[in-house]
Wavefront OBJ file of the C-alpha trace (Angstrom):
o trace
v 120.157 124.187 107.075
v 119.521 126.847 104.252
v 122.211 128.265 102.511
v 122.208 131.898 101.828
v 122.670 132.604 98.163
v 125.711 133.748 98.246
v 127.747 130.805 99.469
v 124.501 128.206 97.677
v 127.439 126.349 95.597
v 124.547 124.938 93.478
v 123.416 128.630 93.335
v 122.079 127.936 89.514
v 119.544 125.620 90.454
v 117.968 128.161 92.703
v 114.575 129.448 91.541
v 115.052 132.974 89.813
v 111.005 133.095 90.095
v 109.451 131.124 92.642
v 105.940 132.515 91.828
v 106.814 131.128 87.894
v 108.906 127.811 89.147
v 105.290 127.036 91.161
v 103.067 127.860 88.890
v 105.176 125.816 85.951
v 105.113 122.512 89.025
v 101.321 122.957 89.674
v 101.291 122.186 85.488
v 103.878 119.070 85.565
v 106.832 120.473 84.523
v 109.784 119.420 86.609
v 111.906 121.696 88.789
v 115.563 123.003 87.377
v 117.516 121.020 89.707
v 115.478 117.855 88.441
v 116.596 117.782 85.250
v 119.869 116.149 84.353
v 123.483 118.260 83.539
v 124.027 119.203 80.081
v 126.181 117.245 78.287
v 130.563 118.265 77.327
v 131.347 120.862 75.033
v 134.710 120.384 73.764
v 137.096 122.852 74.160
v 139.497 125.302 72.318
v 142.099 123.301 70.602
v 140.029 119.419 70.626
v 137.791 117.665 68.669
v 134.093 117.124 70.199
v 134.313 113.257 71.728
v 131.492 110.619 71.318
v 129.915 112.112 74.685
v 130.261 115.826 73.863
v 128.146 117.597 72.056
v 130.041 120.669 69.266
v 130.895 124.024 71.038
v 129.803 126.746 68.073
v 132.547 128.696 68.877
v 134.556 126.328 67.809
v 135.567 124.529 63.861
v 134.523 121.060 64.362
v 137.685 119.625 62.306
v 140.029 121.220 64.078
v 138.997 122.392 67.089
v 139.898 125.902 66.562
v 137.794 129.321 66.714
v 136.209 129.879 63.946
v 136.600 133.750 62.055
v 133.838 135.075 60.457
v 135.054 136.509 57.218
v 133.075 139.535 57.846
v 134.687 140.372 60.836
v 138.708 139.588 59.845
v 140.197 139.666 56.484
v 143.340 138.001 55.350
v 145.122 140.940 55.844
v 145.224 140.915 59.375
v 145.805 138.323 59.866
v 149.354 138.264 57.730
v 150.381 140.484 60.294
l 1 2 3 4 5 6 7 8 9 10 11 12 13 14 15 16 17 18 19 20 21 22 23 24 25 26 27 28 29 30 31 32 33 34 35 36 37 38 39 40 41 42 43 44 45 46 47 48 49 50 51 52 53 54 55 56 57 58 59 60 61 62 63 64 65 66 67 68 69 70 71 72 73 74 75 76 77 78 79
């Protein structure tokens, strides 16, 4: 049975451009559904564990959000 896209729990794995996907498959590429899931990522306040990748938005030593100096000033932080 084919599920409509709106109810398909694996919707993100469906080909968005079937013509292009067929071309890629003809050259030996793997379909998206055959690729492994990406490793987990650490979340707010938690350091990356051994089997996780580092969240680029979090400080690797504290696990808290990075505060770019060009976006935030120390005076704003103190308020």
